[in-house]
KEKEVO-120350 format. One record per residue: residue number from 0; residue in three letters; x, y, z of N, C-alpha, C, O in turn. Coordinates in nm, 4 decimals. Layout:
REM residues N
k/r/n.east/n.north/n.up/ca.east/ca.north/ca.up/c.east/c.north/c.up/o.east/o.north/o.up
NUM/ALA/X/Y/Z/X/Y/Z/X/Y/Z/X/Y/Z;
...
//
This chain:
REM residues 191
k/r/n.east/n.north/n.up/ca.east/ca.north/ca.up/c.east/c.north/c.up/o.east/o.north/o.up
0/THR/0.0835/-0.1192/0.0000/0.0000/0.0000/0.0000/0.0870/0.1242/0.0000/0.2046/0.1200/0.0362;
1/LEU/0.0278/0.2335/-0.0407/0.1010/0.3596/-0.0449/0.0274/0.4640/0.0380/-0.0022/0.5728/-0.0115;
2/LYS/-0.0021/0.4322/0.1619/-0.0808/0.5227/0.2461/-0.0196/0.6620/0.2520/-0.0893/0.7615/0.2324;
3/ASN/0.1091/0.6695/0.2787/0.1722/0.8009/0.2897/0.1709/0.8742/0.1567/0.1468/0.9949/0.1526;
4/ALA/0.1962/0.8032/0.0490/0.2001/0.8666/-0.0823/0.0615/0.9081/-0.1282/0.0487/0.9993/-0.2099;
5/ARG/-0.0410/0.8442/-0.0783/-0.1767/0.8757/-0.1209/-0.2464/0.9739/-0.0265/-0.3659/0.9993/-0.0422;
6/SER/-0.1766/1.0276/0.0680/-0.2394/1.1223/0.1595/-0.2738/1.2530/0.0881/-0.3309/1.3435/0.1490;
7/GLU/-0.2393/1.2636/-0.0417/-0.2666/1.3855/-0.1154/-0.4151/1.4136/-0.1320/-0.4520/1.5256/-0.1671;
8/GLU/-0.5018/1.3151/-0.1077/-0.6452/1.3382/-0.1220/-0.6926/1.4533/-0.0333/-0.7916/1.5191/-0.0654;
9/ILE/-0.6251/1.4776/0.0748/-0.6680/1.5847/0.1644/-0.5903/1.7148/0.1414/-0.6158/1.8146/0.2088;
10/LYS/-0.4976/1.7144/0.0483/-0.4199/1.8343/0.0195/-0.4876/1.9165/-0.0887/-0.5672/1.8664/-0.1682;
11/HIS/-0.4536/2.0430/-0.0888/-0.4977/2.1320/-0.1960/-0.3834/2.1460/-0.2954/-0.2698/2.1753/-0.2581;
12/TYR/-0.4153/2.1247/-0.4221/-0.3123/2.1369/-0.5251/-0.3391/2.2578/-0.6131/-0.4536/2.2956/-0.6379;
13/GLU/-0.2314/2.3166/-0.6589/-0.2396/2.4289/-0.7518/-0.2751/2.3752/-0.8917/-0.2551/2.2573/-0.9209;
14/ASP/-0.3269/2.4624/-0.9757/-0.3670/2.4211/-1.1101/-0.2508/2.3601/-1.1885/-0.2697/2.2615/-1.2598;
15/PHE/-0.1301/2.4176/-1.1762/-0.0169/2.3642/-1.2512/0.0199/2.2226/-1.2046/0.0655/2.1407/-1.2843;
16/GLN/-0.0002/2.1946/-1.0761/0.0259/2.0598/-1.0263/-0.0763/1.9614/-1.0814/-0.0406/1.8507/-1.1217;
17/LEU/-0.2022/2.0008/-1.0833/-0.3072/1.9146/-1.1383/-0.2836/1.8881/-1.2865/-0.3059/1.7770/-1.3346;
18/GLU/-0.2385/1.9904/-1.3584/-0.2036/1.9736/-1.4998/-0.0885/1.8724/-1.5135/-0.0896/1.7878/-1.6029;
19/ALA/0.0084/1.8822/-1.4256/0.1210/1.7891/-1.4282/0.0758/1.6465/-1.3960/0.1205/1.5517/-1.4605;
20/PHE/-0.0115/1.6307/-1.2979/-0.0612/1.4970/-1.2620/-0.1311/1.4323/-1.3807/-0.1136/1.3131/-1.4058;
21/ASP/-0.2113/1.5114/-1.4550/-0.2785/1.4582/-1.5741/-0.1765/1.4151/-1.6792/-0.1906/1.3092/-1.7405;
22/ALA/-0.0743/1.4973/-1.6997/0.0294/1.4648/-1.7983/0.1052/1.3388/-1.7571/0.1389/1.2562/-1.8419;
23/LEU/0.1321/1.3236/-1.6276/0.1989/1.2023/-1.5797/0.1117/1.0793/-1.6046/0.1624/0.9742/-1.6438;
24/SER/-0.0174/1.0919/-1.5824/-0.1091/0.9803/-1.6070/-0.1094/0.9404/-1.7543/-0.1378/0.8254/-1.7880;
25/ASP/-0.0778/1.0358/-1.8419/-0.0684/1.0078/-1.9857/0.0729/0.9683/-2.0272/0.1026/0.9589/-2.1463;
26/ASN/0.1603/0.9450/-1.9287/0.2984/0.9021/-1.9526/0.3798/1.0029/-2.0346/0.4655/0.9643/-2.1141;
27/LYS/0.3525/1.1310/-2.0146/0.4272/1.2344/-2.0845/0.5519/1.2710/-2.0056/0.5605/1.2474/-1.8851;
28/SER/0.6479/1.3291/-2.0758/0.7640/1.3872/-2.0100/0.7302/1.5309/-1.9749/0.6570/1.5980/-2.0476;
29/LEU/0.7844/1.5781/-1.8621/0.7490/1.7106/-1.8121/0.8719/1.7960/-1.7898/0.9723/1.7502/-1.7352;
30/LEU/0.8630/1.9202/-1.8326/0.9565/2.0241/-1.7939/0.8788/2.1134/-1.6993/0.7904/2.1877/-1.7420;
31/VAL/0.9113/2.1067/-1.5712/0.8369/2.1791/-1.4682/0.9207/2.2973/-1.4220/1.0294/2.2810/-1.3666;
32/MET/0.8678/2.4164/-1.4461/0.9366/2.5382/-1.4048/0.8451/2.6144/-1.3097/0.7381/2.6614/-1.3484;
33/ALA/0.8888/2.6257/-1.1851/0.8103/2.6947/-1.0835/0.9053/2.7461/-0.9761/1.0116/2.6879/-0.9543;
34/PRO/0.8682/2.8542/-0.9092/0.9549/2.9091/-0.8046/0.9788/2.8095/-0.6910/0.8992/2.7181/-0.6694;
35/THR/1.0861/2.8279/-0.6208/1.1158/2.7471/-0.5036/0.9988/2.7558/-0.4060/0.9482/2.8644/-0.3779;
36/GLY/0.9569/2.6415/-0.3552/0.8473/2.6362/-0.2603/0.7085/2.6313/-0.3225/0.6087/2.6288/-0.2506;
37/ALA/0.7008/2.6301/-0.4568/0.5703/2.6321/-0.5241/0.5061/2.4937/-0.5338/0.3861/2.4827/-0.5589;
38/GLY/0.5856/2.3877/-0.5139/0.5279/2.2540/-0.5168/0.5767/2.1621/-0.6266/0.5075/2.0673/-0.6635;
39/LYS/0.6949/2.1887/-0.6792/0.7509/2.0999/-0.7813/0.7726/1.9590/-0.7270/0.7524/1.8613/-0.7991;
40/THR/0.8130/1.9475/-0.6026/0.8418/1.8168/-0.5433/0.7185/1.7278/-0.5421/0.7305/1.6064/-0.5590;
41/GLU/0.6010/1.7851/-0.5227/0.4774/1.7055/-0.5247/0.4583/1.6374/-0.6593/0.4055/1.5264/-0.6662;
42/ILE/0.5006/1.7030/-0.7656/0.4906/1.6443/-0.8988/0.5856/1.5254/-0.9098/0.5485/1.4211/-0.9637;
43/ALA/0.7067/1.5405/-0.8595/0.8020/1.4292/-0.8597/0.7497/1.3125/-0.7762/0.7629/1.1966/-0.8157;
44/LEU/0.6906/1.3432/-0.6614/0.6357/1.2371/-0.5755/0.5200/1.1644/-0.6429/0.5032/1.0438/-0.6248;
45/ARG/0.4409/1.2369/-0.7201/0.3316/1.1712/-0.7935/0.3890/1.0752/-0.8985/0.3384/0.9643/-0.9152;
46/ALA/0.4937/1.1174/-0.9687/0.5574/1.0293/-1.0669/0.6083/0.9023/-0.9980/0.5915/0.7919/-1.0498;
47/ILE/0.6701/0.9189/-0.8821/0.7190/0.8035/-0.8063/0.6030/0.7119/-0.7689/0.6120/0.5904/-0.7863;
48/SER/0.4954/0.7686/-0.7183/0.3793/0.6881/-0.6779/0.3232/0.6090/-0.7946/0.2862/0.4927/-0.7787;
49/LEU/0.3166/0.6711/-0.9119/0.2649/0.6008/-1.0301/0.3542/0.4833/-1.0683/0.3055/0.3757/-1.1030;
50/VAL/0.4845/0.5047/-1.0616/0.5776/0.3973/-1.0987/0.5754/0.2846/-0.9958/0.5912/0.1679/-1.0317;
51/LEU/0.5561/0.3178/-0.8696/0.5542/0.2138/-0.7663/0.4394/0.1153/-0.7854/0.4440/0.0041/-0.7327;
52/GLU/0.3383/0.1539/-0.8588/0.2259/0.0644/-0.8849/0.2506/-0.0254/-1.0056/0.1611/-0.0983/-1.0484;
53/THR/0.3720/-0.0204/-1.0606/0.4093/-0.1027/-1.1757/0.5314/-0.1867/-1.1384/0.5749/-0.1872/-1.0233;
54/ASP/0.5853/-0.2570/-1.2362/0.7086/-0.3327/-1.2139/0.8319/-0.2507/-1.2513/0.9434/-0.3027/-1.2494;
55/LYS/0.8131/-0.1241/-1.2849/0.9222/-0.0361/-1.3267/0.9917/0.0279/-1.2069/0.9517/0.0092/-1.0919;
56/ARG/1.0975/0.1044/-1.2374/1.1734/0.1747/-1.1355/1.1817/0.3235/-1.1681/1.1556/0.3651/-1.2810;
57/VAL/1.2179/0.4018/-1.0687/1.2391/0.5457/-1.0834/1.3842/0.5757/-1.0491/1.4375/0.5246/-0.9506;
58/VAL/1.4476/0.6587/-1.1305/1.5780/0.7135/-1.0938/1.5569/0.8617/-1.0686/1.5042/0.9336/-1.1535;
59/TYR/1.5986/0.9066/-0.9508/1.5865/1.0471/-0.9107/1.7279/1.1037/-0.9073/1.8113/1.0597/-0.8283;
60/ILE/1.7544/1.2016/-0.9935/1.8884/1.2590/-1.0069/1.8951/1.3912/-0.9322/1.8202/1.4846/-0.9610;
61/CYS/1.9861/1.3976/-0.8357/2.0135/1.5202/-0.7599/2.1513/1.5709/-0.8006/2.2384/1.4906/-0.8341;
62/PRO/2.1730/1.7016/-0.7986/2.3012/1.7545/-0.8446/2.4203/1.7274/-0.7521/2.5348/1.7315/-0.7972;
63/THR/2.3953/1.7000/-0.6239/2.5069/1.6792/-0.5310/2.4832/1.5564/-0.4445/2.3699/1.5122/-0.4256;
64/LYS/2.5934/1.5020/-0.3922/2.5828/1.3871/-0.3010/2.5066/1.4232/-0.1747/2.4315/1.3409/-0.1223;
65/ALA/2.5245/1.5448/-0.1252/2.4528/1.5866/-0.0041/2.3015/1.5812/-0.0263/2.2277/1.5361/0.0613;
66/LEU/2.2557/1.6265/-0.1416/2.1124/1.6204/-0.1719/2.0649/1.4772/-0.1917/1.9512/1.4445/-0.1574;
67/VAL/2.1500/1.3916/-0.2463/2.1160/1.2497/-0.2614/2.0877/1.1887/-0.1246/1.9864/1.1211/-0.1066;
68/HIS/2.1755/1.2121/-0.0293/2.1582/1.1572/0.1054/2.0343/1.2140/0.1742/1.9615/1.1408/0.2413;
69/GLN/2.0104/1.3436/0.1577/1.8929/1.4069/0.2178/1.7646/1.3481/0.1585/1.6720/1.3145/0.2323;
70/LEU/1.7590/1.3359/0.0279/1.6393/1.2829/-0.0372/1.6183/1.1356/-0.0023/1.5044/1.0912/0.0122;
71/PHE/1.7251/1.0608/0.0110/1.7166/0.9202/0.0501/1.6365/0.9077/0.1800/1.5421/0.8293/0.1883;
72/ASN/1.6749/0.9852/0.2800/1.6049/0.9805/0.4090/1.4604/1.0284/0.3979/1.3709/0.9704/0.4595;
73/GLU/1.4372/1.1332/0.3202/1.3016/1.1851/0.3033/1.2096/1.0829/0.2375/1.0952/1.0665/0.2799;
74/LEU/1.2585/1.0139/0.1343/1.1738/0.9177/0.0641/1.1476/0.7922/0.1462/1.0400/0.7332/0.1361;
75/ILE/1.2432/0.7512/0.2264/1.2187/0.6383/0.3171/1.1051/0.6739/0.4117/1.0165/0.5920/0.4363;
76/SER/1.1072/0.7948/0.4645/1.0011/0.8386/0.5544/0.8680/0.8547/0.4806/0.7638/0.8109/0.5292;
77/ARG/0.8723/0.9168/0.3651/0.7501/0.9442/0.2880/0.6756/0.8168/0.2481/0.5529/0.8114/0.2563;
78/PHE/0.7484/0.7158/0.2054/0.6875/0.5928/0.1567/0.7049/0.4777/0.2558/0.7234/0.3629/0.2154;
79/SER/0.6989/0.5083/0.3843/0.7254/0.4067/0.4877/0.6243/0.2933/0.4886/0.6552/0.1848/0.5378;
80/ASP/0.5055/0.3148/0.4362/0.4040/0.2094/0.4364/0.4054/0.1230/0.3104/0.3224/0.0333/0.2959;
81/TYR/0.4979/0.1491/0.2206/0.5055/0.0721/0.0974/0.5424/-0.0728/0.1280/0.6314/-0.0996/0.2088;
82/ASP/0.4737/-0.1653/0.0630/0.4997/-0.3080/0.0825/0.6163/-0.3497/-0.0065/0.6012/-0.3585/-0.1284;
83/GLU/0.7312/-0.3752/0.0530/0.8513/-0.4077/-0.0237/0.8789/-0.5570/-0.0247/0.9878/-0.5992/0.0143;
84/ASN/0.7848/-0.6366/-0.0674/0.8063/-0.7803/-0.0637/0.8993/-0.8304/-0.1731/0.9518/-0.9411/-0.1611;
85/GLU/0.9221/-0.7533/-0.2800/1.0094/-0.8013/-0.3865/1.1496/-0.7429/-0.3807/1.2471/-0.8151/-0.4015;
86/ARG/1.1612/-0.6168/-0.3534/1.2925/-0.5507/-0.3507/1.2852/-0.4306/-0.2573/1.1762/-0.3833/-0.2252;
87/PRO/1.3997/-0.3816/-0.2140/1.3981/-0.2626/-0.1284/1.3335/-0.1445/-0.2013/1.3350/-0.1378/-0.3242;
88/LEU/1.2784/-0.0540/-0.1256/1.2082/0.0587/-0.1855/1.3027/0.1688/-0.2329/1.2958/0.2104/-0.3486;
89/VAL/1.3910/0.2165/-0.1449/1.4751/0.3319/-0.1770/1.6215/0.2913/-0.1743/1.6678/0.2252/-0.0814;
90/GLY/1.6929/0.3320/-0.2778/1.8354/0.3052/-0.2872/1.9118/0.4321/-0.3182/1.8552/0.5319/-0.3628;
91/LEU/2.0401/0.4264/-0.2940/2.1276/0.5423/-0.3103/2.2539/0.4942/-0.3811/2.3095/0.3903/-0.3455;
92/LEU/2.2989/0.5690/-0.4804/2.4187/0.5294/-0.5534/2.4997/0.6538/-0.5902/2.4560/0.7373/-0.6693;
93/THR/2.6189/0.6638/-0.5307/2.7137/0.7692/-0.5667/2.8469/0.7002/-0.5962/2.8577/0.5779/-0.5872;
94/ALA/2.9465/0.7784/-0.6308/3.0757/0.7199/-0.6658/3.1402/0.6469/-0.5481/3.2153/0.5514/-0.5679;
95/ASP/3.1114/0.6912/-0.4268/3.1785/0.6321/-0.3115/3.0845/0.5654/-0.2111/3.1280/0.5265/-0.1027;
96/PHE/2.9565/0.5518/-0.2455/2.8631/0.4961/-0.1487/2.7419/0.4380/-0.2208/2.6917/0.4962/-0.3170;
97/GLN/2.6955/0.3222/-0.1731/2.5725/0.2669/-0.2285/2.4943/0.1905/-0.1227/2.5507/0.1218/-0.0375;
98/ILE/2.3623/0.2050/-0.1313/2.2688/0.1328/-0.0455/2.1551/0.0868/-0.1366/2.0978/0.1680/-0.2093;
99/ASN/2.1224/-0.0396/-0.1337/2.0074/-0.0924/-0.2095/2.0091/-0.0488/-0.3559/1.9126/0.0104/-0.4044;
100/ARG/2.1164/-0.0774/-0.4246/2.1332/-0.0365/-0.5648/2.0169/-0.0807/-0.6535/1.9869/-0.0140/-0.7525;
101/ASN/1.9510/-0.1918/-0.6201/1.8422/-0.2445/-0.7028/1.7036/-0.2033/-0.6538/1.6039/-0.2654/-0.6905;
102/ALA/1.6968/-0.0999/-0.5718/1.5693/-0.0548/-0.5160/1.4764/-0.0007/-0.6249/1.5214/0.0332/-0.7343;
103/LYS/1.3466/0.0073/-0.5942/1.2477/0.0628/-0.6873/1.2746/0.2101/-0.7168/1.2507/0.2571/-0.8280;
104/ILE/1.3249/0.2831/-0.6159/1.3595/0.4241/-0.6333/1.5098/0.4358/-0.6098/1.5577/0.4137/-0.4986;
105/LEU/1.5831/0.4702/-0.7138/1.7281/0.4853/-0.7016/1.7617/0.6333/-0.7108/1.7290/0.6994/-0.8095;
106/ILE/1.8272/0.6848/-0.6074/1.8659/0.8259/-0.6028/2.0150/0.8337/-0.6316/2.0942/0.7621/-0.5703;
107/THR/2.0534/0.9198/-0.7239/2.1926/0.9262/-0.7640/2.2286/1.0660/-0.8143/2.1454/1.1567/-0.8166;
108/VAL/2.3539/1.0803/-0.8541/2.4036/1.2052/-0.9113/2.4154/1.1878/-1.0629/2.4180/1.0747/-1.1116;
109/PRO/2.4224/1.2967/-1.1374/2.4238/1.2872/-1.2838/2.5342/1.1983/-1.3413/2.5093/1.1221/-1.4347;
110/GLN/2.6541/1.2068/-1.2874/2.7656/1.1322/-1.3439/2.7447/0.9807/-1.3351/2.7886/0.9069/-1.4232;
111/ILE/2.6785/0.9348/-1.2304/2.6557/0.7910/-1.2127/2.5499/0.7404/-1.3097/2.5698/0.6371/-1.3736;
112/ILE/2.4381/0.8108/-1.3221/2.3337/0.7640/-1.4140/2.3828/0.7722/-1.5581/2.3449/0.6896/-1.6412;
113/GLU/2.4662/0.8704/-1.5884/2.5231/0.8779/-1.7237/2.6014/0.7504/-1.7547/2.5860/0.6926/-1.8623;
114/LYS/2.6854/0.7066/-1.6609/2.7628/0.5832/-1.6815/2.6712/0.4625/-1.6978/2.6962/0.3766/-1.7823;
115/LEU/2.5659/0.4554/-1.6180/2.4727/0.3429/-1.6274/2.4016/0.3428/-1.7624/2.3825/0.2367/-1.8218;
116/LEU/2.3625/0.4589/-1.8110/2.2913/0.4670/-1.9383/2.3804/0.4359/-2.0581/2.3312/0.4005/-2.1653;
117/LEU/2.5098/0.4490/-2.0399/2.6031/0.4148/-2.1479/2.6250/0.2640/-2.1596/2.6785/0.2169/-2.2599;
118/ASP/2.5847/0.1891/-2.0593/2.6026/0.0445/-2.0561/2.4698/-0.0236/-2.0923/2.3737/-0.0164/-2.0158;
119/VAL/2.4647/-0.0887/-2.2074/2.3412/-0.1511/-2.2557/2.2838/-0.2486/-2.1534/2.1623/-0.2524/-2.1338;
120/ASN/2.3679/-0.3265/-2.0886/2.3192/-0.4206/-1.9876/2.2553/-0.3483/-1.8693/2.1531/-0.3925/-1.8169;
121/GLU/2.3152/-0.2379/-1.8277/2.2603/-0.1606/-1.7162/2.1252/-0.0992/-1.7514/2.0350/-0.0951/-1.6678;
122/ILE/2.1110/-0.0512/-1.8753/1.9834/0.0080/-1.9169/1.8720/-0.0947/-1.9006/1.7651/-0.0632/-1.8483;
123/ASN/1.8967/-0.2171/-1.9453/1.7952/-0.3222/-1.9318/1.7669/-0.3547/-1.7856/1.6518/-0.3771/-1.7481;
124/ASN/1.8703/-0.3573/-1.7035/1.8529/-0.3871/-1.5612/1.7796/-0.2743/-1.4880/1.7108/-0.2996/-1.3891;
125/LEU/1.7934/-0.1518/-1.5350/1.7291/-0.0392/-1.4680/1.5769/-0.0471/-1.4789/1.5072/-0.0089/-1.3849;
126/ASN/1.5238/-0.0959/-1.5912/1.3797/-0.1126/-1.6087/1.3056/0.0151/-1.5678/1.2210/0.0131/-1.4784;
127/LEU/1.3381/0.1237/-1.6333/1.2923/0.2559/-1.5920/1.1486/0.2868/-1.6314/1.1042/0.2550/-1.7417;
128/GLY/1.0773/0.3497/-1.5386/0.9455/0.4046/-1.5650/0.9556/0.5552/-1.5826/0.9027/0.6105/-1.6790;
129/TYR/1.0227/0.6209/-1.4908/1.0459/0.7647/-1.4972/1.1861/0.7959/-1.4475/1.2415/0.7248/-1.3636;
130/VAL/1.2420/0.9033/-1.5009/1.3658/0.9610/-1.4500/1.3322/1.1036/-1.4086/1.2747/1.1801/-1.4861;
131/ILE/1.3683/1.1380/-1.2868/1.3435/1.2728/-1.2350/1.4768/1.3459/-1.2295/1.5719/1.2990/-1.1670;
132/LEU/1.4828/1.4599/-1.2947/1.6047/1.5408/-1.3006/1.5806/1.6684/-1.2204/1.5167/1.7620/-1.2684;
133/ASP/1.6322/1.6710/-1.0986/1.6139/1.7868/-1.0109/1.7208/1.8911/-1.0425/1.8388/1.8586/-1.0556;
134/GLU/1.6787/2.0153/-1.0543/1.7682/2.1278/-1.0862/1.8205/2.1183/-1.2306/1.9401/2.1335/-1.2554;
135/ILE/1.7287/2.0928/-1.3250/1.7667/2.0745/-1.4654/1.8322/2.1985/-1.5257/1.9004/2.1880/-1.6277;
136/HIS/1.8132/2.3155/-1.4650/1.8785/2.4358/-1.5171/2.0310/2.4232/-1.5174/2.0996/2.4997/-1.5852;
137/LEU/2.0836/2.3272/-1.4420/2.2294/2.3063/-1.4404/2.2810/2.2583/-1.5762/2.4020/2.2526/-1.5980;
138/ILE/2.1916/2.2244/-1.6655/2.2308/2.1846/-1.8006/2.3028/2.2993/-1.8716/2.3779/2.2764/-1.9665;
139/SER/2.2802/2.4214/-1.8262/2.3438/2.5370/-1.8898/2.4822/2.5688/-1.8339/2.5499/2.6586/-1.8838;
140/GLU/2.5244/2.4961/-1.7311/2.6572/2.5216/-1.6731/2.7665/2.4645/-1.7620/2.7509/2.3586/-1.8228;
141/TYR/2.8753/2.5357/-1.7679/2.9858/2.5005/-1.8582/3.0411/2.3608/-1.8312/3.0528/2.2805/-1.9237;
142/GLU/3.0749/2.3308/-1.7069/3.1418/2.2040/-1.6771/3.0470/2.0866/-1.6609/3.0766/1.9777/-1.7101;
143/SER/2.9343/2.1045/-1.5939/2.8464/1.9910/-1.5658/2.7309/1.9773/-1.6647/2.6644/1.8737/-1.6676;
144/GLY/2.7065/2.0783/-1.7444/2.5908/2.0771/-1.8333/2.5889/1.9646/-1.9339/2.4826/1.9121/-1.9670;
145/THR/2.7057/1.9269/-1.9830/2.7089/1.8211/-2.0840/2.6630/1.6864/-2.0273/2.6073/1.6044/-2.1002;
146/VAL/2.6858/1.6637/-1.8991/2.6406/1.5389/-1.8371/2.4877/1.5346/-1.8341/2.4281/1.4322/-1.8674;
147/TRP/2.4242/1.6451/-1.7945/2.2776/1.6517/-1.7916/2.2210/1.6320/-1.9321/2.1240/1.5587/-1.9512;
148/GLU/2.2827/1.6983/-2.0302/2.2382/1.6845/-2.1689/2.2523/1.5401/-2.2159/2.1628/1.4859/-2.2806;
149/HIS/2.3624/1.4802/-2.1837/2.3887/1.3415/-2.2228/2.2832/1.2475/-2.1642/2.2349/1.1579/-2.2333;
150/ILE/2.2479/1.2673/-2.0390/2.1458/1.1839/-1.9740/2.0147/1.1908/-2.0527/1.9546/1.0878/-2.0833;
151/LEU/1.9717/1.3106/-2.0847/1.8460/1.3268/-2.1585/1.8518/1.2583/-2.2939/1.7548/1.1953/-2.3361;
152/LEU/1.9638/1.2702/-2.3614/1.9770/1.2092/-2.4937/1.9895/1.0575/-2.4881/1.9522/0.9889/-2.5833;
153/LEU/2.0412/1.0047/-2.3787/2.0596/0.8594/-2.3650/1.9351/0.7854/-2.3165/1.9290/0.6629/-2.3263;
154/LEU/1.8367/0.8570/-2.2647/1.7174/0.7888/-2.2135/1.6479/0.7126/-2.3261/1.6259/0.7674/-2.4340;
155/PRO/1.6135/0.5871/-2.3011/1.5388/0.5119/-2.4026/1.4071/0.5824/-2.4365/1.3509/0.6526/-2.3523;
156/GLN/1.3588/0.5643/-2.5571/1.2373/0.6321/-2.6027/1.1161/0.6022/-2.5160/1.0279/0.6869/-2.5014;
157/ASN/1.1108/0.4828/-2.4584/0.9938/0.4456/-2.3780/1.0011/0.4959/-2.2337/0.9118/0.4668/-2.1541;
158/VAL/1.1045/0.5698/-2.1992/1.1213/0.6214/-2.0629/1.0920/0.7712/-2.0625/1.1532/0.8479/-2.1368;
159/SER/0.9987/0.8110/-1.9788/0.9642/0.9523/-1.9651/1.0457/1.0152/-1.8519/1.1025/0.9456/-1.7678;
160/PHE/1.0498/1.1470/-1.8523/1.1235/1.2172/-1.7475/1.0411/1.3306/-1.6898/0.9454/1.3784/-1.7507;
161/VAL/1.0813/1.3726/-1.5697/1.0291/1.4920/-1.5061/1.1513/1.5778/-1.4751/1.2334/1.5416/-1.3909;
162/ALA/1.1630/1.6914/-1.5432/1.2750/1.7828/-1.5237/1.2247/1.9023/-1.4429/1.1314/1.9712/-1.4841;
163/LEU/1.2873/1.9261/-1.3275/1.2420/2.0288/-1.2333/1.3406/2.1451/-1.2265/1.4619/2.1243/-1.2240;
164/SER/1.2879/2.2674/-1.2235/1.3742/2.3836/-1.2056/1.2934/2.5051/-1.1623/1.1763/2.5201/-1.1972;
165/ALA/1.3580/2.5900/-1.0865/1.2976/2.7189/-1.0507/1.3398/2.8257/-1.1503/1.2733/2.9285/-1.1636;
166/THR/1.4495/2.8018/-1.2198/1.5055/2.9066/-1.3056/1.5530/2.8494/-1.4382/1.6562/2.7825/-1.4446;
167/ILE/1.4783/2.8758/-1.5423/1.5219/2.8439/-1.6786/1.5045/2.9723/-1.7580/1.3954/3.0292/-1.7631;
168/GLY/1.6128/3.0173/-1.8200/1.6109/3.1458/-1.8890/1.5077/3.1557/-1.9995/1.4358/3.2553/-2.0072;
169/ASN/1.4987/3.0552/-2.0854/1.4046/3.0569/-2.1961/1.3349/2.9206/-2.2020/1.3751/2.8345/-2.2802;
170/PRO/1.2317/2.9004/-2.1208/1.1697/2.7685/-2.1102/1.1097/2.7165/-2.2408/1.1141/2.5962/-2.2664;
171/ASN/1.0538/2.8047/-2.3237/0.9944/2.7580/-2.4490/1.1005/2.7082/-2.5469/1.0782/2.6103/-2.6180;
172/GLU/1.2139/2.7740/-2.5509/1.3243/2.7297/-2.6360/1.3782/2.5953/-2.5859/1.4039/2.5047/-2.6650;
173/PHE/1.3947/2.5836/-2.4551/1.4422/2.4582/-2.3963/1.3418/2.3459/-2.4233/1.3811/2.2340/-2.4561;
174/LEU/1.2132/2.3755/-2.4096/1.1087/2.2770/-2.4392/1.1192/2.2311/-2.5844/1.1092/2.1117/-2.6125;
175/GLY/1.1390/2.3237/-2.6754/1.1540/2.2874/-2.8164/1.2689/2.1916/-2.8382/1.2571/2.0970/-2.9161;
176/TRP/1.3807/2.2150/-2.7700/1.4952/2.1246/-2.7818/1.4600/1.9868/-2.7258/1.4918/1.8851/-2.7875;
177/LEU/1.3950/1.9825/-2.6099/1.3562/1.8546/-2.5501/1.2616/1.7770/-2.6413/1.2707/1.6546/-2.6511;
178/GLN/1.1715/1.8478/-2.7077/1.0739/1.7821/-2.7946/1.1366/1.7243/-2.9207/1.0734/1.6438/-2.9892;
179/LEU/1.2592/1.7635/-2.9527/1.3273/1.7047/-3.0679/1.3506/1.5546/-3.0490/1.3454/1.4782/-3.1454;
180/PHE/1.3761/1.5130/-2.9259/1.4010/1.3710/-2.8999/1.2966/1.3079/-2.8084/1.2910/1.1853/-2.7980;
181/LYS/1.2147/1.3872/-2.7425/1.1015/1.3378/-2.6621/0.9798/1.4223/-2.6994/0.9443/1.5152/-2.6268;
182/PRO/0.9154/1.3906/-2.8125/0.8049/1.4750/-2.8617/0.6886/1.4903/-2.7637/0.6123/1.5864/-2.7739;
183/ASN/0.6738/1.3984/-2.6702/0.5616/1.4051/-2.5761/0.5907/1.4928/-2.4542/0.5189/1.4852/-2.3546;
184/THR/0.6947/1.5757/-2.4608/0.7315/1.6625/-2.3477/0.6420/1.7859/-2.3440/0.6168/1.8494/-2.4464;
185/VAL/0.5947/1.8181/-2.2241/0.5117/1.9380/-2.2057/0.5734/2.0270/-2.0989/0.6404/1.9801/-2.0069;
186/LEU/0.5487/2.1571/-2.1139/0.5956/2.2565/-2.0168/0.4846/2.2778/-1.9135/0.3695/2.3043/-1.9482;
187/ILE/0.5215/2.2656/-1.7879/0.4282/2.2864/-1.6777/0.4826/2.4026/-1.5938/0.5965/2.3994/-1.5472;
188/GLN/0.3982/2.5058/-1.5758/0.4393/2.6182/-1.4908/0.3167/2.6895/-1.4383/0.2115/2.6884/-1.5023;
189/PRO/0.3298/2.7526/-1.3203/0.2164/2.8273/-1.2652/0.1806/2.9441/-1.3559/0.2666/2.9984/-1.4254;
190/GLN/0.0548/2.9819/-1.3550/0.0103/3.0965/-1.4377/0.0437/3.2270/-1.3690/0.0145/3.3340/-1.4223;
//
């Protein structure tokens, strides 16, 4: 069961979140641009909840190891009622640390998922439903941006993503680029 994940029935959601939930139900990829504190994380949690009801997995990409560890603890708490009879629920994978690598939700940094996506055997083992890219605006950074870009380009066609950011300079232009290789990508933002 997903009691904690389904507690949203009593929450109030903003229109942009409801739009995102509908798009997730249609298995679309999302570029979510909203200010800090506006509720982007709820959209990521909905994607996770949808995947947990399947045999697929979620990879959640955080820009730093510190955020990976923080999110690991948050997701264990958030989904504490999940029935993990087949595999562990939450896993963590960085260059120097791993816990439950085969978990339904794998939290990692960009460089690690890039390496996994370059390995054909790993792609099959990942069995991805969604990939969540937190802080996607980092794609514009000189040194780390190419890794984020590479991840998006390496995702198999049948795998959707949720890209989250508070700050994207030209979201419509970025959306156009994303739609070149993931035509089902939609821009979600508050009005």
